C-alpha positions as CSV (number, residue, x, y, z in Angstrom):
1,M,0.0,0.0,0.0
2,L,2.9,2.4,0.6
3,I,4.6,1.8,-2.7
4,G,3.8,5.3,-3.8
5,I,6.1,6.8,-1.1
6,G,9.2,4.8,-2.1
7,P,10.2,7.0,-5.1
8,I,9.8,10.1,-3.0
9,L,12.2,9.0,-0.3
10,T,14.7,8.0,-3.0
11,I,14.6,11.4,-4.6
12,A,14.8,13.2,-1.3
13,A,18.0,11.3,-0.5
14,Q,19.8,12.2,-3.7
15,P,22.5,15.0,-3.3
16,E,21.6,17.3,-6.1
17,D,20.5,20.9,-6.7
18,Q,17.8,21.8,-4.2
19,G,15.7,23.6,-6.8
20,S,15.7,20.5,-9.0
21,L,14.9,18.3,-6.0
22,A,12.0,20.5,-5.0
23,N,10.6,20.2,-8.6
24,K,10.9,16.4,-8.5
25,I,9.1,16.2,-5.1
26,I,6.4,18.5,-6.2
27,G,6.0,16.6,-9.4
28,I,5.1,13.3,-7.6
29,Y,3.3,14.9,-4.6
30,D,-0.1,14.3,-6.2
31,Q,0.6,10.5,-6.2
32,A,1.3,10.5,-2.5
33,R,-1.8,12.7,-1.9
34,E,-4.0,10.4,-3.9
35,L,-2.7,7.5,-1.9
36,A,-3.5,9.1,1.4
37,L,-7.0,10.1,0.3
38,R,-7.7,6.6,-1.0
39,W,-6.7,5.2,2.4
40,A,-8.9,7.7,4.1
41,T,-11.9,6.6,2.0
42,R,-11.3,2.9,2.7
43,A,-10.9,3.5,6.4
44,E,-14.1,5.5,6.5
45,Q,-16.0,2.8,4.6
46,A,-14.7,0.2,7.1
47,G,-15.9,2.3,10.0
48,F,-12.6,3.7,11.1
49,E,-13.5,7.4,11.1
50,D,-10.6,8.4,13.4
51,I,-8.0,7.0,10.9
52,A,-9.8,8.6,8.0
53,D,-9.9,12.0,9.8
54,E,-6.2,11.8,10.6
55,L,-5.3,11.1,7.0
56,K,-7.5,14.0,5.8
57,R,-5.9,16.4,8.3
58,A,-2.5,15.3,7.1
59,V,-3.5,15.9,3.5
60,G,-4.7,19.4,4.4
61,K,-1.5,20.2,6.2
62,A,0.7,18.8,3.4
63,D,-1.3,20.8,0.8
64,D,-0.4,24.0,2.6
65,L,3.3,23.0,2.8
66,I,3.5,22.0,-0.9
67,N,1.8,25.3,-2.0
68,Q,4.4,27.2,0.1
69,A,7.1,25.2,-1.6
70,K,5.7,26.1,-5.0
71,D,5.7,29.8,-4.1
72,K,9.3,29.6,-2.8
73,L,10.4,27.8,-6.0
74,G,8.7,30.4,-8.1
75,S,10.7,33.1,-6.2
76,G,13.9,31.3,-6.9
77,E,14.4,30.1,-3.3
78,G,15.2,26.5,-4.1
79,T,16.6,25.5,-0.7
80,E,13.5,26.7,1.2
81,A,11.3,25.1,-1.5
82,A,13.0,21.7,-1.1
83,E,12.7,21.9,2.7
84,L,8.9,22.7,2.5
85,A,8.4,19.9,-0.1
86,R,10.2,17.4,2.2
87,K,8.0,18.5,5.1
88,A,4.9,18.0,3.0
89,I,6.0,14.5,1.9
90,N,7.0,13.5,5.4
91,T,3.6,14.7,6.7
92,L,1.8,12.3,4.4
93,R,4.4,9.5,5.0
94,E,3.9,9.6,8.8
95,A,0.1,9.7,8.5
96,L,0.2,6.7,6.2
97,L,2.5,4.7,8.4
98,N,0.4,5.5,11.4
99,A,-2.7,4.4,9.5
100,K,-1.0,1.2,8.5
101,E,-0.2,0.3,12.1
102,E,-3.7,1.1,13.4
103,Y,-5.7,-0.1,10.4
104,A,-4.0,-3.4,9.6
105,P,-4.8,-5.1,13.0
106,S,-8.3,-3.8,12.8
107,T,-8.7,-5.1,9.3
108,N,-7.5,-8.5,10.4
109,L,-9.9,-8.4,13.3
110,T,-12.8,-7.5,11.0
111,R,-11.8,-10.3,8.6
112,A,-11.7,-12.8,11.5
113,K,-15.2,-11.7,12.5
114,R,-16.5,-12.1,9.0
115,I,-15.1,-15.6,8.7
116,L,-16.6,-16.7,12.1
117,L,-20.0,-15.2,11.3
118,S,-20.0,-16.8,7.8
119,T,-19.1,-20.2,9.4
120,I,-21.9,-19.8,11.9
121,K,-24.4,-19.0,9.1
122,R,-23.3,-22.1,7.1
123,L,-23.6,-24.3,10.3
124,R,-27.1,-23.1,11.0
125,G,-28.1,-24.0,7.5
126,L,-26.5,-27.5,7.8
127,I,-28.2,-28.0,11.2
128,Q,-31.6,-27.3,9.6
129,K,-31.0,-29.9,6.9
130,L,-29.9,-32.4,9.5
131,E,-33.0,-31.8,11.6
132,N,-35.1,-32.5,8.5
133,S,-33.2,-35.8,8.1
134,L,-33.8,-36.7,11.7
135,R,-37.6,-36.1,11.3
136,A,-37.6,-38.4,8.3
137,L,-35.8,-41.1,10.3
138,E,-38.2,-40.5,13.2
139,D,-41.2,-41.1,10.9
140,R,-39.7,-44.5,10.1
141,G,-39.6,-45.4,13.8
142,V,-35.9,-44.5,14.5
143,D,-35.1,-43.1,17.9
144,V,-33.4,-39.7,17.2
145,T,-33.3,-38.4,20.8
146,E,-29.5,-38.4,21.2
147,P,-28.6,-36.7,17.8
148,R,-31.4,-34.2,18.3
149,Q,-30.0,-33.2,21.7
150,K,-26.6,-32.7,20.1
151,L,-28.0,-30.4,17.5
152,E,-29.7,-28.4,20.2
153,R,-26.4,-28.0,22.0
154,A,-24.7,-27.0,18.8
155,K,-27.3,-24.3,18.2
156,E,-26.7,-23.0,21.8
157,M,-23.0,-22.9,21.2
158,L,-23.5,-20.9,18.0
159,D,-25.7,-18.5,19.8
160,D,-23.0,-18.1,22.5
161,A,-20.4,-17.6,19.8
162,T,-22.4,-14.8,18.2
163,G,-22.6,-13.0,21.5
164,L,-18.9,-13.4,22.1
165,I,-18.1,-12.0,18.6
166,N,-20.2,-8.9,19.4
167,E,-18.2,-8.5,22.6
168,G,-14.9,-8.8,20.6
169,K,-13.9,-12.1,22.3
170,L,-13.0,-13.9,19.1
171,K,-10.8,-16.6,20.6
172,E,-13.6,-17.8,22.9
173,A,-16.1,-17.5,20.0
174,K,-13.9,-19.6,17.8
175,E,-13.7,-22.3,20.5
176,K,-17.5,-22.3,20.6
177,V,-17.8,-22.6,16.9
178,E,-15.3,-25.5,16.8
179,G,-17.3,-27.3,19.5
180,A,-20.5,-26.9,17.4
181,V,-18.7,-28.2,14.3
182,E,-17.7,-31.3,16.2
183,L,-21.3,-31.9,17.3
184,V,-22.6,-31.4,13.8
185,R,-20.0,-33.8,12.4
186,E,-21.1,-36.5,14.9
187,V,-24.8,-36.1,14.0
188,Y,-24.0,-36.2,10.3
189,S,-22.1,-39.5,10.8
190,W,-24.9,-40.9,12.9
191,I,-27.5,-40.0,10.3
192,R,-25.5,-41.5,7.5
193,E,-25.1,-44.8,9.2
194,H,-28.8,-45.0,10.1
195,I,-29.9,-44.1,6.6
196,K,-27.8,-47.1,5.4
197,E,-29.7,-49.3,7.9
198,V,-33.1,-47.9,6.8
199,K,-32.2,-48.4,3.1
200,K,-31.0,-52.0,3.9
201,E,-34.3,-52.7,5.8
202,I,-36.3,-51.3,2.9
203,M,-34.4,-53.4,0.4
204,E,-34.8,-56.5,2.5
205,K,-38.6,-55.9,2.7
206,R,-38.7,-55.4,-1.1
207,V,-36.8,-58.6,-1.7
208,R,-39.1,-60.6,0.6
209,R,-42.1,-59.3,-1.3
210,I,-40.6,-60.2,-4.6
211,V,-39.7,-63.7,-3.4
212,S,-43.1,-64.2,-1.8
213,A,-44.8,-63.1,-5.1
214,A,-42.7,-65.5,-7.1
215,E,-43.5,-68.4,-4.8
216,R,-47.3,-67.6,-4.9
217,T,-47.1,-67.2,-8.7
218,I,-45.3,-70.5,-9.1
219,E,-48.0,-72.3,-7.1
220,K,-50.8,-70.6,-9.2
221,L,-49.1,-71.5,-12.5
222,K,-48.8,-75.1,-11.3
223,N,-52.5,-75.2,-10.6
224,L,-53.3,-73.5,-13.9
225,E,-51.2,-76.0,-15.8
226,E,-53.0,-78.9,-14.2
227,W,-56.4,-77.4,-15.0
228,L,-55.4,-76.8,-18.7
229,I,-54.2,-80.3,-19.1
230,Q,-57.4,-81.7,-17.6
231,H,-59.3,-79.7,-20.2
232,N,-57.1,-80.9,-23.1
233,R,-55.5,-77.4,-23.6
234,T,-52.1,-78.8,-24.0
235,E,-50.6,-75.9,-26.0
236,A,-51.6,-73.4,-23.4
237,A,-50.5,-75.7,-20.6
238,A,-47.0,-75.9,-22.2
239,K,-46.7,-72.1,-22.3
240,V,-47.7,-71.9,-18.6
241,A,-45.2,-74.6,-17.7
242,E,-42.5,-72.7,-19.6
243,A,-43.2,-69.6,-17.5
244,R,-43.4,-71.6,-14.3
245,D,-40.0,-73.3,-15.0
246,A,-38.3,-70.0,-15.8
247,L,-39.7,-68.4,-12.6
248,T,-38.7,-71.5,-10.5
249,Q,-35.2,-71.4,-11.9
250,A,-34.8,-67.7,-11.2
251,L,-36.0,-68.3,-7.6
252,R,-33.6,-71.2,-7.2
253,D,-30.7,-69.2,-8.6
254,F,-31.5,-66.4,-6.1
255,N,-31.6,-68.7,-3.1
256,D,-28.3,-70.4,-4.2
257,A,-26.6,-67.1,-4.7
258,V,-27.7,-65.8,-1.3
259,E,-26.5,-69.0,0.4
260,E,-23.1,-68.6,-1.3
261,Q,-23.1,-64.9,-0.4
262,N,-22.7,-64.0,-4.1
263,Y,-24.8,-60.9,-3.9
264,G,-24.1,-59.8,-7.4
265,A,-25.6,-63.0,-8.8
266,A,-28.5,-62.6,-6.3
267,R,-29.3,-59.2,-7.7
268,E,-29.3,-60.6,-11.3
269,A,-31.6,-63.5,-10.3
270,L,-33.9,-61.0,-8.5
271,R,-34.0,-58.9,-11.7
272,E,-34.9,-62.0,-13.7
273,M,-37.8,-62.8,-11.3
274,L,-39.1,-59.3,-11.6
275,T,-39.0,-59.5,-15.4
276,I,-40.8,-62.8,-15.5
277,L,-43.5,-61.6,-13.0
278,R,-44.1,-58.4,-15.0
279,R,-44.5,-60.4,-18.2
280,I,-47.0,-62.7,-16.6
281,R,-48.9,-59.8,-15.2
282,Q,-49.0,-58.1,-18.6
283,Y,-50.2,-61.4,-20.2
284,V,-53.0,-61.7,-17.6
285,I,-54.1,-58.1,-18.2
286,E,-54.2,-58.6,-22.0
287,Y,-56.0,-61.9,-21.6
288,R,-58.7,-60.5,-19.4
289,S,-59.1,-57.5,-21.8
290,Q,-59.6,-59.9,-24.7
291,R,-62.1,-62.0,-22.7
292,R,-64.1,-58.8,-22.0
293,T,-64.0,-57.8,-25.6
294,S,-65.2,-61.2,-26.8
295,A,-68.0,-61.3,-24.2
296,G,-69.1,-57.8,-25.4
297,T,-69.3,-58.9,-29.1
298,G,-70.9,-62.2,-28.3
299,D,-68.1,-64.2,-30.0
C-alpha cells in the first residue's frame, strides 16, 4: 500500500541541486496525496473514522506546505522550496505509516469476525438440513433423541459464539464454533449410518415381497397348468409350464446365490424374477381384456 512513497524517499536522499529536487518532489506529490485520500476513503467505509480524519488532516497540512514550496520555488528560493516539499511528503508519509499500524490489525480483526459469522451461518443451514433428516428417520420409527440433543447443544454454542463475537472475544467465539462443528459432524455420521440401515431394511422388505410373489405365482401357475391339461388345452399348458419353469429357476438361482453370499448373482436373479413376474402380469391383463372384448361382441 505504501509503494507510492518509495520513489519520493529515494529522490529526497539524492545529493543534487535543491531547486531541482523540489521540482521532482512537487512533481510526484499528487501521487502521495491520492494514496492518502484513497486510504482515508477505505478507512471511512470500514468504519474507522478516526483514521480517516487523521489522514484527511495530514493531506490538508501537506497541501499547505506544498503550496508554500511552489511559491518559494517560483521566487527562486530552491533550498526553502525543497525543505517545505520534504515536510509535505513527510507529513503524508507519517500519516500513512500510522494508519497502517492502526488499520492493519483492525482489518485482520474485522476479517476474522466475518469468517466466524460466515461459518456460523453455514452451520445453521446445515443443522436445519440435519433436523429434516432426523424427522424423516423418526417417521420411520428410529429413535433420534440423542442426535437431536446434540444439534440443540450445537445451536446453543453458535448463539454463544455470536454473542462473544459482538463482545470482541474472538478466541472464545472460535472455540464455541469448533465445538459446534464437532457436534454437527457427529450427528452427520450418525444420520449417514442410520440411513444405510433404513435403506437396507427397505431393500430386505422389497426382496421378501418379490420372493413371496414369485412363490405364490409358481403355485398358481402349477394349478393353472394342471387345469389346462385336464381340459385338453395342452398348448396353453405348455406355455404356462415354460413360464413356471423360468420363474422357478430364477428363484432357485436367487436362493443359491444368497446361500453362497454371491450378492451380485443374487441381484441378477432378482431382476430376472421381476422381469418374469411383469411379463406374466402383462399377459394376464391382456388376456382379461380380450375376454371382456369377446364377451361384449358375443363371440
